[in-house]
C-alpha positions in Angstrom: 66.2 2.0 -3.0 64.3 -0.5 -5.1 63.6 -2.5 -2.0 62.0 0.4 -0.3 59.8 1.1 -3.4 58.7 -2.6 -3.5 58.0 -2.5 0.2 55.9 0.6 -0.1 53.9 -0.9 -3.0 53.3 -4.1 -1.1 52.1 -2.1 1.9 49.7 -0.1 -0.3 48.3 -3.3 -1.9 47.9 -4.8 1.5 46.1 -1.9 3.1 44.1 -0.5 0.2 43.5 -3.8 -1.6 41.9 -5.6 1.4 39.9 -2.6 2.4 38.2 -2.5 -1.0 37.3 -6.2 -0.8 35.3 -5.9 2.5 32.0 -7.8 2.3 28.7 -5.9 3.0 26.9 -6.9 6.1 23.6 -8.6 5.1 20.5 -7.2 6.6 18.3 -9.6 8.5 15.1 -10.4 6.6 11.9 -9.4 8.1 9.4 -12.3 8.2 6.2 -12.0 6.2 3.2 -10.8 8.0 -0.3 -12.1 7.6 -3.7 -10.7 8.7 -5.5 -12.6 11.3 -9.1 -11.5 11.1 -11.3 -11.4 14.2 -14.2 -13.8 14.2 -17.2 -11.5 14.8 -20.0 -12.9 16.9 -22.2 -9.9 17.3 -22.5 -6.2 16.1 -24.8 -3.7 17.8 -25.5 -0.4 16.1 -25.5 2.5 18.6 -26.9 5.8 17.5 -25.6 8.7 19.5 -28.0 11.5 20.6 -26.4 14.2 18.6 -27.0 16.4 15.6 -25.7 15.6 13.0 -26.2 11.9 13.8 -23.2 9.9 14.8 -22.9 6.1 15.0 -20.9 3.6 17.0 -20.6 -0.1 16.6 -20.3 -2.4 19.7 -18.5 -5.4 18.3 -17.9 -8.7 20.2 -16.0 -11.7 18.9 -12.9 -13.7 19.3 -9.4 -13.8 18.0 -8.5 -17.2 16.5 -5.1 -17.4 18.3 -3.7 -16.4 21.6 -0.9 -14.0 20.7 -1.1 -10.6 22.5 -0.9 -8.3 19.4 -2.5 -4.9 18.8 -5.9 -4.9 17.0 -6.2 -2.9 13.8 -9.5 -1.4 12.8 -10.0 0.0 9.2 -13.3 1.5 8.0 -14.6 2.7 4.7 -17.9 4.0 3.5 -19.6 3.8 0.2 -23.1 5.4 0.1 -25.2 3.7 2.8 -22.8 0.8 3.2 -20.1 0.9 5.9 -17.4 -1.7 5.8 -15.2 -2.3 8.9 -12.2 -4.7 9.0 -11.0 -5.9 12.4 -7.7 -7.8 12.4 -4.3 -8.3 13.8 -1.0 -8.5 11.9 0.8 -11.6 12.9 4.4 -12.3 11.8 4.6 -15.7 10.1 7.5 -16.9 12.3 5.7 -16.3 15.6 4.2 -19.3 17.4 0.9 -18.4 19.0 -1.0 -20.6 21.5 -4.1 -22.2 19.9 -6.7 -20.6 22.2 -9.5 -18.2 21.4 -9.0 -14.7 22.8 -12.2 -12.7 23.4 -12.7 -9.4 21.7 -15.1 -6.7 22.8 -14.9 -3.0 21.7 -17.0 0.0 20.7 -15.8 1.7 17.6 -16.9 5.3 16.6 -17.6 5.4 12.9 -16.1 8.3 10.9 -18.3 11.0 9.6 -22.0 11.8 10.2 -25.1 10.0 9.1 -28.4 11.1 7.6 -31.6 9.2 8.3 -32.0 6.2 6.1 -31.3 2.4 5.7 -27.7 1.4 6.2 -25.7 -1.8 5.9 -22.8 -2.3 8.3 -20.3 -5.1 7.3 -17.8 -6.1 10.0 -15.5 -8.7 8.5 -18.0 -11.5 7.6 -20.8 -10.2 9.8 -23.5 -8.0 8.3 -26.2 -5.9 10.1 -28.9 -3.8 8.4 -30.2 -0.9 10.4 -32.6 2.0 9.8 -31.3 5.2 11.4 
């Protein structure tokens, strides 16, 4: 009888003891991401024939590396200054070919505009325009 009790206890330690010691599976780390800003070569302000006035920016430039990644455009407005950031998010562990990729796009600016003097900043490129 004692042997059966010892055997049952050993089996319980074997099954429940090892199950409680299982190691968690580590999650793979995501590599850090950096912003690769587009080199802006030209910005043309296009005023749409509408009321209220709407504005678009025709932006041309080049990406500093050859990876095929989506372009992100963020814009904000403070008074008569419109700031636009054009960039791509590149994972740090990705090897991109060292070639320039052309960029050419027309971006509709949020909101409406009143007549006046405006400053449009696209990355490091600045254009002043009277609307």
